C-alpha positions in Angstrom: -54.0 -18.9 38.3 -54.8 -19.6 42.0 -52.2 -20.6 44.6 -53.2 -23.1 47.3 -51.1 -23.7 50.4 -50.0 -27.3 51.2 -51.4 -29.0 54.3 -48.1 -30.3 55.8 -46.1 -28.1 58.2 -43.6 -26.4 55.8 -41.3 -25.3 58.6 -40.1 -28.9 59.0 -40.0 -30.2 55.4 -36.5 -31.0 54.1 -35.7 -30.7 50.4 -32.5 -32.3 49.2 -31.1 -31.5 45.8 -28.0 -33.4 44.6 -26.0 -33.5 41.5 -24.3 -36.8 40.6 -21.7 -37.4 37.9 -21.4 -40.8 36.4 -19.0 -42.2 33.8 -20.2 -42.9 30.3 -18.8 -46.4 30.3 -20.8 -47.4 33.4 -24.1 -45.6 32.6 -26.3 -48.6 32.6 -25.0 -49.8 36.0 -25.4 -46.4 37.6 -28.9 -45.9 36.1 -30.0 -49.3 37.5 -28.6 -48.4 40.9 -30.3 -45.0 40.9 -33.6 -46.6 39.7 -33.5 -49.0 42.6 -32.6 -46.3 45.1 -35.5 -44.2 43.9 -37.9 -47.1 44.3 -36.7 -48.0 47.7 -36.5 -44.5 49.1 -40.2 -43.8 48.2 -41.2 -46.6 50.6 -39.5 -44.9 53.6 -41.7 -43.4 56.2 -41.7 -39.6 55.7 -40.6 -39.7 52.1 -42.8 -37.2 50.2 -40.8 -37.3 46.9 -37.6 -38.9 45.6 -36.8 -38.5 42.0 -33.8 -39.0 39.8 -33.5 -37.3 36.4 -30.7 -37.3 33.8 -29.6 -34.0 32.2 -30.6 -33.5 28.6 -27.3 -31.9 27.8 -25.2 -34.5 29.7 -26.7 -38.0 30.1 -24.1 -38.9 32.7 -25.1 -36.0 35.0 -28.1 -36.8 37.3 -30.3 -34.6 39.5 -31.7 -36.2 42.6 -34.6 -34.4 44.3 -35.7 -35.6 47.7 -38.5 -34.2 49.8 -38.8 -35.4 53.4 -41.5 -34.7 56.1 -38.8 -33.6 58.6 -35.3 -34.1 60.0 -36.3 -37.3 61.6 -37.4 -38.9 58.4 -34.4 -37.7 56.5 -31.9 -38.9 59.1 -33.7 -42.3 59.3 -33.3 -42.6 55.6 -29.6 -41.8 55.7 -29.1 -44.2 58.6 -31.0 -47.1 56.9 -29.2 -50.2 55.7 -30.6 -49.6 52.2 -28.9 -46.2 52.0 -25.7 -47.6 53.3 -25.7 -50.3 50.6 -26.5 -47.6 48.0 -23.5 -45.5 49.1 -21.2 -48.6 49.0 -22.5 -49.6 45.5 -21.7 -46.1 44.1 -18.0 -46.9 44.4 -16.4 -46.8 41.0 -19.6 -45.5 39.2 -19.0 -41.8 39.8 -16.3 -39.6 38.2 -16.4 -37.0 41.0 -18.0 -36.4 44.3 -21.7 -35.7 44.4 -22.9 -32.2 45.4 -25.9 -32.1 47.7 -27.7 -29.2 49.4 -30.3 -29.7 52.1 -33.0 -27.0 52.4 -35.5 -26.4 55.2 -38.6 -25.2 53.5 -40.2 -22.1 54.9 -43.3 -22.1 52.8 -44.9 -24.3 50.2 -47.6 -23.2 47.7 -48.9 -25.0 44.6 -50.1 -23.0 41.7 -53.5 -24.2 40.4 -55.0 -23.3 37.1 -58.0 -21.1 37.4 -59.9 -22.9 34.7 -59.9 -26.1 32.7 -56.8 -26.8 30.5 -57.1 -26.4 26.8 -56.4 -29.8 25.3 -53.9 -28.1 22.9 -51.8 -27.1 25.9 -51.6 -30.6 27.5 -48.2 -32.3 27.6 
């Protein structure tokens, strides 16, 4: 396997990882809100990645992964009217506070297979 460096400046990339905890009775409402937030965030300038995933073991626990070009892009997202509406709409849908961590990425590499994939190994 080869490793290839990414072209963007890794010293400025911001990675946000957040855990969110919804209530089972409001699962469909929270999922709809998270789906909309994911769709809207990916349109923001500087958004490299914004994904929401539900835990396999606990379908009411969500992992939100965000990757932003830099501090400016992340702060603009947090200051946007869309994010403010999202925060307001979360009221009553979560059973506890979300836990988020923001990382400044020091280096980024992407492993690349050294040969063609065997079709039996494909997802």
